[in-house]
C-alpha positions as CSV (number, residue, x, y, z in Angstrom):
1,M,-37.8,11.4,-2.2
2,T,-35.1,11.0,0.6
3,Q,-31.7,12.0,-0.9
4,Q,-29.1,9.0,-0.9
5,P,-26.4,9.5,2.0
6,L,-23.2,11.2,0.9
7,L,-19.7,10.0,1.7
8,V,-16.9,12.6,1.2
9,L,-13.5,10.8,0.7
10,A,-10.4,13.1,1.3
11,A,-7.1,11.8,-0.1
12,G,-3.7,13.0,-1.1
13,G,-1.9,12.5,-4.6
14,T,-0.3,9.2,-4.4
15,G,-1.4,5.7,-5.3
16,G,-1.0,4.7,-1.6
17,H,-3.6,7.2,-0.5
18,M,-5.8,6.9,-3.7
19,F,-6.2,3.2,-4.0
20,P,-8.0,2.4,-0.8
21,A,-10.2,5.5,-1.5
22,Q,-11.2,4.3,-4.9
23,A,-12.0,0.8,-3.6
24,L,-14.2,2.2,-1.0
25,A,-15.7,4.5,-3.5
26,E,-16.5,1.7,-5.6
27,R,-18.5,-0.5,-2.8
28,M,-20.3,2.6,-1.5
29,L,-21.6,3.3,-4.7
30,A,-22.8,-0.1,-5.2
31,K,-24.7,0.2,-1.8
32,G,-26.5,3.4,-3.1
33,W,-24.5,6.1,-1.6
34,R,-23.3,9.1,-3.5
35,V,-19.6,9.7,-3.3
36,K,-17.4,12.7,-3.5
37,L,-13.6,12.9,-3.6
38,T,-11.7,15.8,-2.4
39,T,-8.2,16.5,-3.2
40,D,-5.9,19.1,-4.8
41,A,-4.7,19.6,-8.4
42,R,-1.8,17.3,-8.0
43,G,-4.2,14.5,-6.5
44,A,-6.6,15.0,-9.3
45,R,-4.0,13.7,-11.7
46,Y,-4.6,10.2,-9.9
47,T,-8.4,9.8,-10.3
48,G,-8.6,8.4,-13.6
49,G,-9.5,4.9,-12.1
50,F,-12.3,6.3,-10.1
51,P,-15.9,5.6,-11.3
52,D,-17.5,8.4,-13.3
53,A,-20.2,8.7,-10.6
54,V,-17.8,9.9,-8.0
55,E,-17.7,13.7,-8.1
56,I,-14.0,15.1,-8.0
57,E,-13.8,18.3,-6.1
58,E,-10.5,20.1,-6.1
59,M,-9.7,22.0,-3.1
60,P,-6.6,24.3,-2.3
61,S,-3.8,22.6,-0.2
62,A,0.0,22.6,-0.3
63,T,2.6,20.7,1.5
64,F,5.8,21.8,3.4
65,A,7.9,19.0,1.4
66,R,8.3,21.1,-2.0
67,G,9.1,24.6,-2.9
68,G,11.4,27.4,-1.6
69,V,11.1,29.5,1.5
70,L,8.3,31.7,-0.1
71,A,6.3,28.6,-1.1
72,K,6.6,27.2,2.3
73,A,5.6,30.4,4.1
74,M,2.4,30.3,1.9
75,V,1.6,26.7,3.0
76,P,-0.6,27.7,5.9
77,L,-2.6,30.4,3.8
78,R,-3.3,27.8,1.2
79,I,-4.4,25.3,3.6
80,L,-6.6,27.8,5.4
81,G,-8.3,28.7,2.1
82,G,-8.8,25.1,1.4
83,V,-10.5,24.5,4.7
84,A,-12.8,27.6,4.1
85,A,-13.8,26.2,0.8
86,A,-14.4,23.0,2.2
87,L,-16.8,24.4,4.7
88,V,-18.9,26.1,2.2
89,K,-19.2,22.9,0.3
90,L,-19.8,20.5,3.4
91,R,-22.5,23.0,4.7
92,K,-24.3,23.1,1.3
93,D,-24.3,19.4,0.9
94,R,-23.9,17.8,4.2
95,P,-22.2,14.4,4.3
96,A,-23.1,11.5,6.5
97,A,-19.4,10.9,6.9
98,V,-16.0,12.1,5.9
99,V,-13.2,9.7,5.5
100,G,-9.5,10.8,5.2
101,F,-6.8,8.7,3.7
102,G,-3.8,10.9,4.3
103,G,-1.7,13.5,2.3
104,Y,-2.0,17.4,2.7
105,P,-4.9,17.4,0.2
106,A,-7.0,15.7,2.8
107,I,-6.6,18.6,5.3
108,P,-9.3,20.7,3.8
109,A,-12.3,18.4,4.1
110,M,-11.3,16.7,7.4
111,G,-10.7,20.2,8.9
112,A,-14.1,21.4,7.9
113,A,-15.7,18.1,9.1
114,L,-14.1,18.8,12.5
115,I,-15.4,22.2,12.7
116,L,-18.9,21.1,11.5
117,G,-18.9,17.9,13.9
118,I,-19.4,15.5,10.9
119,P,-18.6,12.0,11.6
120,R,-15.1,11.2,10.6
121,M,-12.7,8.5,10.1
122,L,-9.1,8.0,9.1
123,H,-7.6,5.0,7.0
124,E,-3.9,4.7,7.4
125,Q,-2.1,2.3,4.9
126,N,1.2,2.0,6.6
127,G,2.4,0.9,10.0
128,V,3.2,4.3,10.9
129,L,0.8,7.3,10.8
130,G,1.5,9.7,8.1
131,R,1.9,13.6,9.2
132,V,-1.5,14.5,8.3
133,N,-3.3,11.4,9.9
134,Q,-1.3,12.2,13.0
135,L,-2.6,15.7,13.1
136,F,-6.3,14.0,13.0
137,A,-5.8,10.9,15.0
138,K,-7.2,12.3,18.1
139,R,-9.9,14.4,16.3
140,V,-11.6,11.6,14.5
141,D,-14.3,9.0,15.5
142,R,-12.5,5.9,14.1
143,V,-9.0,4.9,12.9
144,A,-8.9,2.1,10.3
145,C,-5.5,0.6,10.1
146,G,-4.4,-1.0,6.8
147,T,-1.2,-2.6,8.6
148,W,-1.0,-4.4,12.0
149,P,0.0,-3.4,14.4
150,T,0.2,0.4,13.5
151,D,2.0,2.9,15.8
152,L,-0.8,5.1,17.2
153,P,-0.6,7.9,19.6
154,E,-1.4,7.3,23.2
155,G,-5.2,7.0,23.9
156,V,-6.1,6.4,20.2
157,Q,-7.7,2.9,19.4
158,G,-7.2,1.6,15.9
159,E,-9.2,-1.1,14.0
160,F,-7.4,-3.4,11.9
161,T,-9.3,-3.4,8.5
162,G,-6.3,-4.0,6.3
163,N,-5.5,-2.6,2.9
164,P,-7.9,-2.9,0.0
165,V,-6.3,-5.0,-2.9
166,R,-7.1,-5.0,-6.5
167,G,-9.6,-7.2,-8.0
168,A,-7.0,-9.1,-9.8
169,V,-5.3,-9.9,-6.5
170,L,-8.6,-10.9,-4.9
171,E,-9.0,-13.5,-7.8
172,R,-5.8,-15.2,-6.7
173,A,-6.5,-14.9,-2.8
174,G,-5.2,-18.0,-1.2
175,A,-4.1,-19.4,-4.5
176,G,-2.6,-22.9,-4.1
177,Y,1.2,-22.9,-3.3
178,I,3.6,-25.2,-5.0
179,P,6.6,-25.5,-2.6
180,P,10.1,-25.3,-3.9
181,G,11.5,-28.5,-5.3
182,D,13.6,-30.3,-7.9
183,Y,11.7,-28.5,-10.8
184,P,11.5,-24.9,-12.3
185,M,11.0,-22.3,-9.5
186,S,9.9,-18.8,-9.8
187,I,11.3,-15.8,-8.0
188,L,9.6,-12.2,-8.5
189,V,11.4,-9.3,-7.6
190,I,9.5,-6.2,-7.3
191,G,10.5,-2.9,-5.8
192,G,7.5,-0.5,-5.8
193,S,5.8,1.1,-9.0
194,Q,9.3,2.3,-10.4
195,G,11.4,-0.7,-9.2
196,A,14.2,-0.3,-6.7
197,R,17.9,0.4,-7.6
198,I,19.5,-1.5,-4.7
199,L,17.3,-4.6,-5.7
200,S,18.9,-4.3,-9.3
201,D,22.2,-4.2,-7.7
202,I,22.2,-6.9,-5.1
203,V,19.5,-9.4,-6.3
204,P,21.0,-10.6,-9.5
205,P,24.4,-11.6,-8.2
206,A,22.6,-13.1,-5.1
207,I,20.8,-15.4,-7.4
208,D,23.8,-16.2,-9.5
209,A,25.6,-17.2,-6.2
210,L,23.0,-19.8,-5.1
211,P,24.1,-23.4,-5.1
212,S,24.1,-24.9,-8.5
213,E,21.4,-27.5,-7.8
214,V,19.0,-24.5,-6.8
215,R,20.3,-22.0,-9.4
216,R,19.7,-24.4,-12.4
217,H,16.1,-24.4,-11.6
218,I,15.6,-20.6,-11.1
219,R,13.4,-18.5,-13.4
220,V,13.3,-14.8,-12.4
221,S,10.6,-12.1,-13.0
222,H,12.5,-8.7,-12.0
223,Q,10.9,-5.4,-12.0
224,A,13.8,-2.9,-12.8
225,R,14.0,1.0,-13.1
226,G,14.2,2.1,-16.9
227,E,17.8,3.2,-16.4
228,D,18.7,-0.2,-14.8
229,F,16.9,-2.4,-17.3
230,D,19.6,-3.1,-19.8
231,R,22.3,-4.1,-17.2
232,V,20.1,-6.1,-15.4
233,A,18.8,-8.0,-18.3
234,K,22.4,-8.5,-19.6
235,F,23.6,-9.9,-16.4
236,Y,20.9,-12.5,-16.1
237,A,21.6,-13.3,-19.8
238,D,25.3,-13.4,-19.3
239,Q,25.0,-15.7,-16.4
240,G,22.5,-18.0,-18.2
241,I,19.8,-17.2,-15.6
242,S,16.2,-17.5,-17.2
243,A,14.9,-13.9,-16.6
244,D,12.1,-11.7,-17.6
245,V,13.2,-8.1,-16.8
246,Q,10.7,-5.3,-17.4
247,A,10.3,-1.7,-16.1
248,F,6.6,-2.4,-15.0
249,F,4.7,-5.6,-14.7
250,T,0.9,-5.2,-15.5
251,D,0.4,-8.8,-14.2
252,I,2.0,-8.9,-10.9
253,P,-0.8,-10.8,-9.2
254,E,-0.4,-13.6,-11.8
255,R,3.2,-13.9,-11.3
256,M,3.0,-13.6,-7.6
257,S,0.7,-16.4,-7.6
258,E,3.1,-18.6,-9.6
259,A,6.2,-17.7,-7.4
260,Q,7.8,-19.8,-5.0
261,L,9.4,-16.7,-3.4
262,V,8.9,-12.9,-3.7
263,I,11.7,-10.4,-3.1
264,S,10.2,-7.1,-2.4
265,R,10.2,-3.7,-0.8
266,A,7.8,-3.4,2.0
267,G,5.3,-0.8,0.8
268,A,1.7,-1.2,2.0
269,S,0.2,-2.4,-1.1
270,S,2.9,-5.0,-1.9
271,V,2.7,-6.3,1.7
272,A,-1.1,-6.5,1.2
273,D,-0.9,-8.4,-1.9
274,I,1.9,-10.8,-0.8
275,S,-0.4,-11.8,2.4
276,V,-3.7,-11.9,0.5
277,I,-2.1,-14.3,-1.9
278,G,0.0,-16.0,0.5
279,R,3.7,-16.2,-0.7
280,P,7.0,-16.6,1.2
281,S,8.9,-13.2,1.0
282,I,12.1,-11.6,1.7
283,L,11.3,-7.7,2.5
284,I,13.8,-5.1,2.2
285,P,12.3,-1.8,3.8
286,F,13.1,1.4,2.0
287,A,15.3,3.0,4.3
288,A,14.5,6.6,3.4
289,A,10.6,6.0,3.8
290,T,9.2,8.5,6.3
291,A,9.3,7.4,10.0
292,D,10.8,4.1,8.6
293,H,7.1,3.1,7.8
294,Q,8.2,0.3,5.6
295,T,9.8,-1.6,8.5
296,A,6.8,-1.2,10.5
297,N,4.7,-2.5,7.2
298,A,6.9,-5.7,7.3
299,R,6.4,-6.3,11.0
300,G,3.2,-8.3,10.9
301,L,4.4,-10.7,8.3
302,A,7.6,-11.2,9.8
303,D,6.2,-11.8,13.3
304,A,3.9,-14.3,11.8
305,G,6.6,-16.1,10.1
306,G,5.8,-15.4,6.6
307,A,8.6,-13.2,5.6
308,I,12.3,-12.5,6.2
309,V,13.2,-8.9,6.6
310,I,16.7,-7.5,5.7
311,P,17.4,-3.8,6.7
312,E,18.6,-2.1,3.6
313,N,21.8,-1.2,5.3
314,L,22.6,-5.1,5.8
315,L,21.5,-6.2,2.4
316,E,24.4,-7.7,0.9
317,V,24.9,-10.3,-2.0
318,A,26.4,-13.3,0.1
319,S,23.8,-12.9,3.0
320,L,20.9,-12.4,0.5
321,S,21.9,-15.5,-1.4
322,E,22.0,-17.5,1.8
323,Q,18.4,-16.4,2.7
324,I,17.0,-17.1,-0.7
325,A,18.7,-20.7,-0.5
326,T,17.2,-21.0,2.8
327,V,13.7,-20.7,1.6
328,L,14.0,-22.6,-1.7
329,Q,16.0,-25.6,0.0
330,N,13.3,-26.1,2.6
331,S,9.9,-27.0,1.0
332,D,8.2,-27.6,4.2
333,G,9.5,-24.4,5.6
334,A,8.6,-22.4,2.5
335,M,5.0,-24.1,2.7
336,K,4.7,-22.8,6.4
337,M,5.8,-19.2,5.3
338,A,3.2,-19.2,2.6
339,Q,0.5,-20.3,5.3
340,A,1.9,-17.8,7.8
341,A,1.6,-14.9,5.0
342,L,-1.9,-15.9,4.2
343,S,-2.9,-16.0,8.1
344,V,-2.3,-12.2,8.2
345,G,-3.9,-11.3,5.0
346,K,-7.1,-9.4,4.9
347,P,-9.0,-10.0,1.5
348,D,-12.1,-8.5,3.1
349,A,-10.4,-5.2,3.8
350,T,-12.8,-3.2,1.6
351,E,-16.0,-4.7,3.3
352,A,-14.3,-4.0,6.7
353,L,-14.2,-0.4,5.7
354,V,-17.7,-0.2,4.3
355,A,-19.0,-1.7,7.6
356,L,-17.0,1.0,9.8
357,V,-18.5,3.9,7.5
358,E,-21.9,2.6,7.8
359,D,-21.7,2.3,11.5
360,L,-20.2,5.7,11.7
361,A,-22.9,7.3,9.8
362,S,-25.7,5.4,11.6
363,N,-24.3,6.3,15.1
364,G,-23.5,9.9,14.4
365,G,-19.8,9.3,15.0
366,R,-20.5,7.9,18.5
């Protein structure tokens, strides 16, 4: 009996790397493939959502971002050890394809695949390649881009697949948008999984400063860090603004689909959710993001007319309040923003990745 083809996924230990890998794993399993995930001990902590059928393999790896001088000096040795271990495993059970999603834990499997000539591909979630994906971009057969446009090295061709989104987001893809008007309006404020302090500092007073005819209709869902929770909730309550403040929303897709406006960081997954559901947004890219990749993430939405982008160093109460009012006092403009956001959404991102993997495997990487 012919053995099922094997797909090896190589990913680092963050949700940004792991979620697209998980989405691809689920679909490839459904299509009859075997799937292995290679990561390191840190990454293994983020694998709880993967199907049980995915074999998790830990490989030695390391990053220069943490530890002292001695730890940094040991990084190359640990990475080489990981590549050696991956070579043994990939020779023993040769995959039809290897897909890297970034992060230092992806280096061993991607390095071994390069040495063995196994068809290989990268998926980059952000508009700027991460360090590891930069390392391999010219050494793989395909580069799938979650954000478009993506800044790529000269000579490297990318394919816009989009970033896979959760099933709860897909259920609300293109949900009907109710433009702002003389009735209750919802604003969703999200700043990544841990919230964002600057949004907790600036957004509440900006909403409070809205013209009274707008302000009286506003309802807010605000995701705030735990240490900011009490003061943010108190501010809204003291100003008489209806607000649901939580450290973490488990129902962001539902709240987003009901919102007239989303105020958010520009993480790759947030941008994907906003564009797939189709909502006007004000995006404040995280200034300290590596290579300013959140500004790159926001570019496609902004260029299409679906988002207003405010650099973090220019974020002020008065100017933000003006931008919020601009959206909420112009129902036609808000509707056009929602439609523009939808125009750059990629609800079929997972299927696009599946098609690339199948093409990669069937053509031997050519």
